[in-house]
Each structure stands twice: as C-alpha cells, then as structure tokens.
N, C-alpha and C positions, 0 to 999 in steps of 0.2 A: 958166603961165596967170595970172600976176599975184598968186597967193596967196602968203602968207608962211609959212615953216616955222619952228618953234621947237624947239630941241633942248636936252637937259639939259646942265648945266654939267660933267658928267663923261663919261658914255657913254649913248648911246641905241641899243638893239638891237631890231630888228623882224624878223618872219618874214612874208613876203608870201604871198598865196593861191596864187601860181604857183611856190612853192618857191624863194625867194631870201632870202638874208640882206641886211639893210640895217643897217649899223653906222655910227654917227656918233660920232666921238671929239673931245672938246674939249681944247684946249691947257691948260685949267684942271684937267684930270684929275689932275695931279701938281703938286707943289711941289718944286723950281722948275718952271716951266711946261714941258709936254711939247713936244719937238721933233716936230711932226707928220710931217715928212719922214723920220723915223727909224723909222716903224712898218712892220711887215711881218706877213703871215699865215703859217700853217703851210707852205703851198705858195705861194711868191711868184712862180711862173712864170705867165706869161700876162697879157695886157692887162687881163683882168677882175679881177685881184688887186691892182690899183693903185686909188687913189681915183678915183671918178667926178666928184668935185668937191671943191674946197678953198677955204677962206677964211683969213683971218688967225687965225680962232678955231676953225675946225672942219675935219676931214677926213671925207669921206663915202665909204663903201665900199658897193658893191652887187654881189653875185655869186650864182650858183646854189648851192644847198646841196650840189651834187656837185663843186664846183670848189674850187680854191685849197687843196688838201690836206685838205679836210674828211674827218673820220673818221666812218663810219657804224656804229652798233651797234644792237642790238635788245633791248628789254626786253618783258615780257608786254604785248601789245597796244600797244606804243609803239615807234616808230622814232626814233632819236636821231641828229641830225647835229651834230657838234661840231667847232669850229675854235678856233684860238688866235691872238691878236694880241699882239705884243710889240714893244717899242722897243729899238733899239740905243743904246749910249752910249759915250762916249769915255773911255778909261782912260789915265791918265798913268802911265808906267812909270818908276820910280825905282830907284836902286841898292839901297835897303833896303825897298822896298815899292811898291805900286801904288795909285793913287787914282782916283776919278771925282767930278766935280761935277755930273754929269747925273742927273736922275731916271730911274727905270726903270719901265716900264709893262708889265704882263703881264695879259692878259684871256682867260679861257676862256668861250666862249659857245656856246649850243646852240639848235637848233630841235627841239622834241619833238612828234612827230605821234602823238597818242593817239586811237585810234578815228577819228572823223570830225572831230576838232578838233586844232589845233596850238597849242602854247604856246611862248613864248620865255622862256628862262631863262638869266641870267648866273650861272653857278655859282661863279665865283671871280674876284675882282678884286684884283689886287695892285698897289698904287701906293705909292710911298714918297715922303715919310713919311706920306701920308694914305690909308689903306685906305678903299675905298668900300663901301657896303652892297650886298647882293644886289638885283638888279633883275629883276622878273618882269612879262611882258607876255603878254596873251592875244590870239589871233587865231583865224581859222576856216579849216578845210580845206573847200573847196567841192566838195560831192558833189551830183549831180543824178539824180533818178529821172524817167524819161519813158517814154511809150508810142510805139511805132513803128506806122506805117501803110502801109509799102511793099507793092507787089503785083508778082507775076511778070508780065512783059510778053512773055516769049518761052517757047517750049516747052522743057522740060527744065531750067529754071532752078531754083536752090535756094530754095524758098519761104521757109524759115526765115531764110536770110541776106538774101534780097531784101527781107524785111519791114523791115530796118533801113536802107533807102536813103532813107526819109523819116519824119517824125515829126509827131505832132499838136502844134499850137501852143497857147499859153495860151488863146487865144480859142476853141479847139475844145472845151474842157472845159465841162461833163461830156460825155464821149464815150458815144454810144449803142451798145450791143452786144447781139446776140441770144444767148440761152442756148446754151452750148457753142461759141460763136465763139472762135477763138484770140485771146488778148490777149498781145501781144508787149511785154515790159517790158525796160527797160535802166537800169542804174545805172552812172554813170561819175564819175571824178574830173575836175574842170575845172582846167586851167592848170598841173598838176604837171609838172615837167620831168625828174624822175628816173625812168628806165625800169625801175629795179629795185624801185620801189614797187609792190606787188601789192594790188589791191582784193579784199576777200573779203566775202561776204554771210553774216552770222551767221543772220539770220532775215528772212523776208518774210511778211507776213500781210495780210488784208483785213478791214475793219470797215465799219460804216455811220456811223462817227464820224470826222471829219477829224483828230482828235488821235491816233487809234490806241490809246487807252487804255481804251476801253469795250467792253462786250459788246453784240451778238454779235461773234465774231471767228473767222476761218478761216485756218489756217496754209497757206502756199504752199511755203516753204522753211524747214527747221529745221536749224540747224548747216550751212547751205549746201547741204543735200540735200532732195530732194522729200519733202513730207509724205506718209508711207506709208499713212495712213488715208483718203486721197482716192481715189475710184474713178478719177478722171482725173488722173493724176500730173502735177505741174508738171515741165516739161522744161528743164533748164539748156542753154543754147546757147553753144558755144565761139565767141567772136568771131573773125571772119575779117579778116585785115589788108586785104583788098580792100574791106571794108565799114566802115572807120573813116576819119576825116579824115586827110589827110597831116600828118605831124609828131606825131601822137598815138600812144599805145602800147597794145597789146593788154592788157597787165597792168592798165591803168586802167579796164577795162570788164568788166561782168558782165551777161549777158543770160539771160532765161528766158521761157518761154511757158506760159500756163495756159488752161484752158477756162473761159469766162465762166459765172458762176452768180449766183444771188440768195439772200439770206438769207430764212428763213421764221420766222414767229412760233412760239416754243417751245411755246405752249399750243394754239393753233388749227391750227398747221402750215400756215397760209396764207402764201404768198410775200409778202414785204414790198415795198412800192413805194418803196424808198429807194435813194439813190446808194450805190455801193460804192467805198470808198477803199483804195488800196494803200499799204502802208508797208514799208520795208526798214531794217534795222539793219546798217550796214556798218562794217568795220574795215580797217586797212591793216597789211601786214607788209612786210619787206624781204627780197628774194630772196637777197641776199648773206649774210644772217644765218642761213639755213636754208630748209627747204622750206615753201612757202606753200600747198601743194596741199591741197585739201579732198577727202577720200575718202568716197565714198558706197557703201552697200550697194545694189546694183542690184536685188536680189531682193525682190519684194513679200512681205510677211508672209502666210503661208498660214493663214487663219483656220480653215478646215475641218480642217486637219491638227492644229490645236491644240485641236479639240473645242469651238470657240466657235460 
C-alpha cells in the first residue's frame, strides 16, 4: 500500500490478532553478519516456515502459532506458543580440531495469551559475540460481545439456536426490550486460527454504567455458571456448528440467554429509567494442556429447606 516498514537492527517479533507470528531478523543481529539463508525454525517443513520476504538486510517470517514446530504449553490463565529460530554454520574439520568462522544465531520466542490479551516475549537471544537484550511487545486478543436477534421462521425449529442467525448492528443500539423478553448474548474470539484455544466466561453481569465498575450491578454468570440467586436463571447455550460461520471454531464461542429486567432505586424501589449494559470477563485455555470444561451445579439452592 506504499507505506514503509522499519524493523530493529537485530530482531523484531510480533503476535498478530489472528494468531500468527511475525519475525523479522536482521543480518546485523550477529558479528560477523548473519547469513540469512542459514536460518531455520523448530519445524522447517512446509512452505509457511520459509521467509515470506527477504532483502539484503532482513528476512521476514510469518506463520500461524500452530505451525512450524511451535510448542504449546499452558500456565495459569495463560497459553504459551513457543518456537525457536537458529542458524546453521560451516565447520572446518582438521586433523587436530574443528573450527568455524561463522556466527551462530539462536532465538527462542513466544506468544503468550493471557486472559483477553496477548503479549509477545523474546525470552532468550543468543548471538555470538554480541548477546541482545530481551524484547517485549504487547498486542491485543480480539474478543467481541454482541446480541443476537434471529427468529424462528418454520415450525419446529430450535428457537435458541435460530436466534444466532442474525445480530444487532452498532447502529441498532440501544436495543429496546420488554421485561422478561429473552436477551440472546454471544462472546466470541475474532480471527484466532488455533482450534484448540477454548474461550471461557469467568463472569457476566449487568449495570447502568457503561464501564461496568459501578453499582447497581446484577450478576448473570458467576464462574461461568448461572447466578443462582436469580429467579430467572441465565441459560448457557452450547454453540451448534450449523450456526457459526464456515472456517470458525465452536471452542471460540460462548452463548447464553437471560430474561430482560430493569434496575430499581434502592430507597424508593421505583424502577429506574436507565439503559442496561452487559459486561463479560473472558479468559482462554488450551485444550491440549488439560480440561477447559466449566462444571456447574444445576440444582437451585433450596432456600426453604435451609430455613431462610
């Protein structure tokens, strides 16, 4: 598009919103200068694991975080994608010893997905004779909360699934609802290419404040489960593959429905004439590192049995 890109004199590492590594290596990363055509990744198989662009000064790599031998691990609330880039070098074999006059380059780099954010961290750079400092870059994991407005058009259709065939647009908000109307909500990850990433909802709540930090507040989901002190329990809805766009993954979606309500003044108990804002706190986990399932107690607490 005519714009110019500027890269560091050693290495530039980025994590894109759609789950890709972008690594730019400079020939000046080592002394003597690095031979750019000698670089390889952990898994060098596949066209995606070779440079997407080269100049006399730089080699540019771009590949999905699940490709080229990337190793996936999981820490508390964090998914880590790690790969390694190293250079080969020529060794001279002699009768009494072996030598090389080539520099050696060894770089370990990561994409770390923490909650709803992703940070890029170069955790180890080994270049000889000039070691480089650690480089840290921040980026954002794109998560969207939206309301669905689809309707059943045929007898016997699944009303809950059919609701997610269409959505309100930005121009539609604020959406007007009658009390006890069903409100179909959806949280999804945008652009992520790893099907083993699982979106989980820690908490969803409603306020009259767009920031979500002020009172009054009403919980909808707590630890991913319906708030048990609500007379009309929020209902989590399992996403159906027939109702998500082609090429996207069920594990990147969370859906639920609740009955519309309004807040009341705590003193006069008069209903407030204010907008209601929905908020959700989401995290991600990786299915290969263990179970991401959120278990809920389906039985409502029996207040009368407890003598309350």
